[in-house]
C-alpha positions in Angstrom: 89.4 177.5 140.8 87.6 175.7 138.0 89.0 172.9 135.9 89.1 173.4 132.1 87.9 170.4 130.1 88.9 171.7 126.6 91.1 169.1 124.8 94.7 169.8 125.0 94.4 172.3 127.9 93.5 170.8 131.3 94.4 173.9 133.3 92.6 175.4 136.3 91.2 178.9 135.8 89.5 181.8 137.6 86.1 182.6 136.1 86.7 186.4 136.7 90.0 186.3 134.7 88.7 184.0 131.9 89.2 185.9 128.5 88.9 184.9 124.8 92.6 184.1 124.7 93.1 182.3 128.0 92.7 178.8 126.7 94.9 177.2 124.0 93.3 173.9 123.0 92.3 171.5 120.1 88.7 171.8 118.9 89.0 168.7 116.7 88.9 165.0 117.6 92.1 162.9 118.3 92.8 160.0 115.9 94.8 156.8 116.3 95.6 155.0 113.1 98.2 152.2 112.8 101.2 153.6 114.9 100.3 157.2 114.5 98.5 159.5 117.0 97.4 163.1 116.2 94.6 165.7 116.0 92.2 166.2 113.1 92.0 170.0 113.6 95.7 170.8 113.0 96.8 167.6 111.2 99.7 167.0 113.5 100.7 163.4 114.1 103.4 161.4 115.8 104.3 157.8 116.7 105.3 158.6 120.4 102.4 158.9 122.8 104.2 161.4 125.1 104.8 163.7 122.2 101.2 163.4 121.2 100.1 164.6 124.7 102.5 167.6 124.5 101.2 168.9 121.2 100.1 172.5 121.8 96.6 173.5 120.9 95.9 175.3 117.7 92.9 177.5 118.8 92.5 180.3 121.4 89.3 180.7 123.3 87.8 180.9 126.8 88.3 178.1 129.3 85.3 175.8 129.8 84.4 173.8 132.8 81.8 171.7 130.9 82.8 168.2 130.0 82.5 167.5 126.3 79.9 164.8 125.5 81.4 161.3 125.0 80.9 159.7 121.6 77.9 157.4 121.6 78.6 153.8 120.7 76.3 152.3 118.2 74.6 149.2 119.5 74.5 146.5 117.0 71.4 144.3 117.1 72.7 140.8 116.7 70.0 138.2 116.1 70.8 134.9 117.6 69.7 132.1 115.3 68.4 129.2 117.4 67.2 127.0 114.5 69.4 124.0 113.8 70.0 123.5 110.1 68.5 120.3 108.8 71.0 117.9 107.4 69.6 115.5 104.8 71.0 112.0 105.4 71.4 109.6 102.6 69.4 106.4 103.0 71.5 103.6 104.4 72.0 100.9 101.9 71.2 97.4 103.1 74.1 94.9 103.0 74.1 92.3 100.3 73.0 88.8 101.1 76.0 86.5 101.5 75.9 83.6 99.0 76.8 80.1 100.0 80.4 79.0 99.9 79.8 76.0 97.6 78.2 78.2 94.9 79.4 77.3 91.4 82.9 78.5 90.6 83.8 80.7 87.6 87.1 80.2 85.9 89.2 83.4 85.5 91.2 83.6 82.3 94.4 85.4 83.2 96.7 87.6 81.0 100.0 85.7 80.6 103.0 88.0 80.4 105.7 87.3 77.7 108.4 86.7 80.3 106.6 83.7 81.9 105.4 82.3 78.6 108.9 82.3 77.1 110.4 80.7 80.2 107.8 77.8 80.3 107.8 77.2 76.6 111.6 76.8 76.6 111.4 74.6 79.8 108.8 72.1 78.7 110.8 70.5 75.8 113.8 70.0 78.1 111.6 68.2 80.7 110.0 66.0 78.0 113.4 64.9 76.8 114.5 64.0 80.3 111.2 62.1 80.9 111.5 60.1 77.8 114.7 58.5 79.1 112.8 57.1 82.0 109.4 56.5 80.3 109.1 55.5 76.6 106.1 54.9 74.6 106.8 51.2 74.6 105.7 51.2 78.2 102.2 52.1 77.1 100.1 49.0 76.5 97.7 48.8 73.6 94.2 49.5 74.8 95.2 51.8 77.6 92.5 54.4 78.1 93.2 58.2 78.2 93.3 59.4 81.7 91.5 62.7 81.0 87.9 63.1 82.2 85.3 62.6 79.5 87.8 61.2 76.9 87.0 57.7 75.7 90.0 57.2 73.5 92.3 54.1 73.9 95.9 53.9 73.0 96.6 52.6 69.5 98.7 53.5 66.5 95.8 55.6 65.2 95.3 57.6 68.5 98.9 58.4 69.3 98.8 61.8 67.5 95.0 62.4 67.7 93.5 65.3 69.6 92.0 64.7 73.1 88.6 66.2 73.8 88.0 66.2 77.5 86.4 68.0 80.5 88.9 70.1 82.5 86.5 70.4 85.5 85.1 67.7 87.8 81.6 66.1 87.8 78.9 67.2 90.3 75.9 65.2 91.4 73.5 67.4 93.3 69.7 67.1 93.8 69.3 64.7 90.9 71.3 66.8 88.4 74.6 65.8 86.9 77.0 68.2 85.2 80.6 69.1 84.8 81.9 72.3 86.5 83.8 73.4 83.3 80.8 73.6 80.9 77.8 73.6 83.2 75.6 71.5 81.0 73.1 70.0 83.5 71.0 66.9 82.9 69.0 64.5 85.0 69.8 61.5 82.7 73.0 59.7 83.6 73.5 58.3 80.1 73.2 61.8 78.6 75.7 63.0 81.2 78.2 60.3 80.3 77.9 61.0 76.6 78.6 64.8 77.0 81.5 65.7 74.8 84.4 67.5 76.3 84.8 71.3 76.2 88.7 71.4 76.2 91.3 70.2 73.8 94.8 68.9 74.4 97.0 65.9 73.9 96.0 62.5 75.3 97.3 61.6 78.8 98.2 58.0 78.9 99.9 58.1 82.3 98.2 59.0 85.6 99.7 61.7 87.8 102.1 60.4 90.4 100.4 60.1 93.7 103.5 61.1 95.6 103.9 64.5 94.0 105.3 67.2 96.2 103.3 70.1 97.6 104.8 73.5 97.0 104.4 76.2 99.6 104.1 79.7 98.1 104.0 83.0 99.9 101.0 85.2 99.2 99.9 88.7 100.3 97.0 91.0 99.8 96.1 94.7 99.9 93.0 96.7 99.2 91.9 100.1 97.7 88.5 101.7 97.9 87.2 99.6 95.1 89.4 96.5 94.7 91.0 93.7 96.7 94.3 92.6 95.2 95.9 89.2 96.0 99.5 88.4 95.0 100.9 84.9 95.0 104.7 84.8 94.6 105.9 81.9 92.5 108.4 81.2 89.6 108.3 78.7 86.7 104.7 77.7 87.2 102.9 76.3 84.1 100.4 78.9 82.9 98.2 76.4 81.1 98.0 73.8 83.8 97.4 76.4 86.5 93.9 77.6 87.3 92.1 80.5 89.0 88.4 80.0 90.0 86.1 82.3 92.0 82.6 82.8 93.2 81.3 85.9 95.1 82.9 84.8 98.4 85.5 82.2 97.4 88.9 82.3 95.8 90.5 79.0 94.6 93.9 78.9 93.0 96.0 76.0 91.7 99.5 76.5 90.4 101.4 73.6 88.7 105.2 73.5 88.8 106.5 71.2 85.9 110.1 71.4 87.0 109.2 69.9 90.4 107.5 66.8 89.0 104.2 68.7 88.5 104.0 69.6 92.2 101.1 72.0 93.0 100.3 74.9 95.2 96.7 75.0 96.3 94.9 78.0 97.8 91.2 77.9 98.8 89.9 80.9 100.7 86.5 82.1 101.9 86.6 85.8 101.4 85.6 88.3 104.1 83.5 90.4 101.7 81.6 89.9 98.4 83.4 90.4 95.1 82.2 91.2 91.6 82.9 87.9 89.7 82.4 89.4 86.2 84.9 92.2 86.7 87.6 90.1 88.3 90.9 89.9 86.3 94.2 88.2 86.8 97.8 88.5 85.5 100.5 85.9 85.4 104.0 87.4 85.8 107.3 85.7 85.8 107.6 86.0 89.6 104.0 86.2 90.8 100.2 85.8 90.1 98.2 88.9 90.7 94.4 88.7 91.1 92.3 91.9 91.1 88.8 91.4 92.6 86.5 94.4 92.6 84.3 94.8 95.7 80.6 94.2 95.1 79.7 96.6 98.0 81.7 99.6 99.4 83.6 99.2 102.7 87.0 98.1 104.1 87.9 94.5 104.8 89.4 93.8 108.2 91.1 90.7 106.8 91.2 88.8 103.5 89.4 85.7 104.5 87.7 83.7 107.2 89.7 80.8 108.8 88.3 77.7 107.2 89.4 74.1 107.6 90.3 72.4 104.3 89.0 69.1 105.6 85.6 70.5 106.3 85.1 71.7 102.7 86.3 68.4 101.3 83.9 66.5 103.6 81.0 68.6 102.5 81.9 68.0 98.8 82.2 64.3 99.4 78.8 64.2 101.2 77.2 65.9 98.2 78.9 63.5 95.7 77.9 60.4 97.8 74.2 61.5 97.9 74.4 61.9 94.1 75.9 58.4 93.7 73.2 56.8 95.9 70.3 58.4 94.0 71.8 57.5 90.6 72.9 53.9 91.4 69.2 52.8 91.6 68.4 53.9 88.0 71.7 53.3 86.3 73.6 50.1 85.2 76.9 51.9 85.5 78.8 51.1 88.7 80.0 54.5 90.1 82.7 52.7 92.1 84.7 52.8 88.8 85.0 56.6 89.2 88.3 57.4 90.9 88.6 60.7 92.7 91.1 63.1 91.1 91.4 66.6 92.7 88.0 67.5 94.1 85.9 65.1 92.2 85.7 61.6 90.6 87.3 60.9 87.2 86.1 58.3 84.7 88.8 55.7 83.9 87.0 52.9 82.1 83.4 52.6 80.9 83.7 49.3 79.3 
C-alpha cells in the first residue's frame, strides 16, 4: 500500500486500483489570515482548526505518492554595518578666570515697590517727631561740622536748610591712588582727593550715628535657574534710601537699614560660588523682602550660594590696604590721617581745619 500525499487526502492506496476519481483533494494552497484558515482553491474558510482539517477536497484525480515540493524561503541578504557613526563633539569652553574678591564693587539701583515706599514715607515723619522730643536743634553747637563724608559745611543759621553734597561711599588708598568707591575718580594727589566734590545730595547730618545701634538678623534664601541665581532677603520696614546693594563678579554685599529700630542694620557680605554678570544684575525691594537677580556669567549649576568666609579676615585685609595707603601718603602730605575716623568699611573725614 502506498501513501497519498495530495493535500486534503492522506489515504493509502493500491497502485493497481488507482483511478481518475480515487482521490478527493485540494489542488490549491492553504491560507492562514488573522483568525481564519482555509483553501485558496475552493475559497472555504473557518476559524476552528479541526473544521479546517475536515474540509473535503474539491477536486477528483488519481492518488499520488510523490511529496509536493515545499515552498522555498527567500533568503534576505542583511548587510551588517560595522562602521561606528562619527559624533562631532562641541569644543569644551574653558572656564572663566575668577576675579579677586576685593575687586571694586558696583552699586545696584533697585526697583522700589509702592507698598514699601508708602510705608516708609509715612513712618519717617512719625520717627522725626519722636526724636525731636529727645534731641532739639538747640543741642547743636554753632560750628559743628557735617558728619557726611566729603561735606565741609559747618552748622550755622545759613546752613540749616542748605543741601548737603557728600560721598556716599568710603575712601580707598591703594598703590599710591586715592579715590572714593561711589564715584571712582582716582588721583595720586592727596590735596586733589580731599577737594573732590561729593556725588550724592541729601540733608546735612549734624549728629553721628549711635555706636550702640542694634544689629538685625534677617533670614535669607536662594535658588537658581539655568541662567540666573536669585537671592531673597526677608525683611520689613527697611529704609529703601539708606539701604544698599553692591556687587562685583564674585561678591554680594547688602546693607539694610531699619529706622524704626534706631537705624539698626542688617549686613550680608558673601563670596559667591560662581561668577555673575554685573551689568545685567537687577534688584527689587518689596514690602516683605529684597530680591536680587544675578545672571550667571558662565553656564552651570552652583552647588551652594557662597564660600564660607570669615568677616574678620575681609576687614583685616581692607585695614591692611588702608594702612599702607596712609603710610605712603603721610610722608608727602601735611594732613594728619589720624583725624579720619572709620565709619562702616572705611575712614570718614570729620574735621579738616
